[in-house]
N, C-alpha and C positions, 0 to 999 in steps of 0.2 A: 491622803493628802492632809497636811496639818492645817490647823486654824489657830491663829494668834488671837488671844482675847484681851480686851480692855476691861476696866472695872465696871463700866456701865453694862456691858454685855453679861458679865458674871452676876452682877446684882439682879438684873432682869431674870436671869435663870433661877435664882433662889427666891425671888419675891413673886408669889402667885398673883398678887394684886397689881403688879406692874403692868402697864398697858402693852408692853413688849414681851411679856412672859411667854405667851403661847408660841409666838413666832421664834423666839430665841430657843425655847425648849425643843421645838420641832427641828430646828437647824442643828442643834447639838446632838439630838438623838439620831439624826441622819448622817452625822459625821463619821467617816470611817477611820480617819487619822487622829492623831493626838490633839487635845485641846491644850494649848501652850499658854502659860501665864508668865510674862517677863517679871522677874522678882520685884522690880519697883512698883508694880501695881498691887502687891499684897497688902500693904498698909492702907491703901485707899479702899480695897475690897473689905478688909476687916472693919474699917470705920463705918462704911455704908451698911454692911450687914448688921453689925452690933447696934448701931444707933437707930436704924429704921425698922429692923425686923426683930433683933434680939440675939442673945447668946446662942440659942438653939441653931439659928441659921449659920452662925460663925462656926459652931461645932460641926455641922453638916459639911460646910466648906472645907474644913480641915480633914474630915473623913474622905472627901473627894481627892484631896492631894495624897493622903496616905494610901488610898486604894489604887492610885494610878489613873483615875478618871481625869485628873487635871495634872499637867506636867509643869513644874516650875523651871523656868529657863534662867540661868544665872546672868547677871548684869556684868558685861565685860568692859575692859578698857576701850575697846573699839566701839562699843555701844555708847560709852560716855562721850567719846569724840563726836559721834553722830548726833547724839542728843543735844550737845552744845550747839552744833551747827543748826539743827532743826529749831531749837529755842530762839536762836538769834535770827534766823531767816523768817520765822513765822511768829515773831514777838507780838504782833497785833492780835493774834489768836489767843494769847495767854495759854499756850498749849500745855505746859507743865511737864515735869519729868516723867510721870506715869505714862501719859499718851505718847510722848517722844520715845520712850523705851519700847513701846509696842511697835512703833515704826522701825526703830533700830533693830530689834530682834527679828521682825519679819524680813527685813532686808538681808540681815546676816544669815538667816536660815533659808532664804530663797522662797519665802511664803508670800503670796499676794493677797490671801484672804484674811480679813480681820473680823472677829466677832465683836460688834459694837452697835450701840444705838445712838452714838454721837456722830451724826452725819456732818455737823458743822465743821468740826476740826478735821476729821478724817477724809472728807471730800476735798478740802482745801489743800491738804498736804500731798505732794507728789513724791514718789520714790526717787532714789538717786538716779535712776534711768529715765525719769520724767513721766512714768506711767502712773495711772491712778490705781488705788487698791480696790479690791472687791470687798464691799461691806456686807457682811452676813448678819442678819438674814435679809436685809432690804434688797440688795442686788440680786440675790438668788431667787427671791420671790418674783422680782420683776422679770427675770430671765426664765421663769417657769420652773425654778428649782434645779436648774443645771449647775453643776460644779465645774 
């Protein structure tokens, strides 16, 4: 099963001092499917890693992509249309393109699970079919680790 990741989830994975690091790391290590990054989150991840941790974290992140541990998902025209809809509908959240692209990619790929520590935005947004997303690691910890 795939897991779509936002920038906060990836940042927590790389920053051992982040309060969510252990839970995110356990969730990623337990994941049997691909860890998918929509391409619009790459710039955000790069900035967070470089500014808060340093170039070494940025290099480890790129190694993760090169090794296939992280899969970059292209941003499509369909994603752009969905992102525009989400940004308009949820404008009070100040969602941003990166988070909207996570939702758009998850919907397009048929994935309900999102690796994130950003509960405020991802709890508020519903999928096109009106269902909530499963926020990993929080929801899976609450459900006793069930996927």
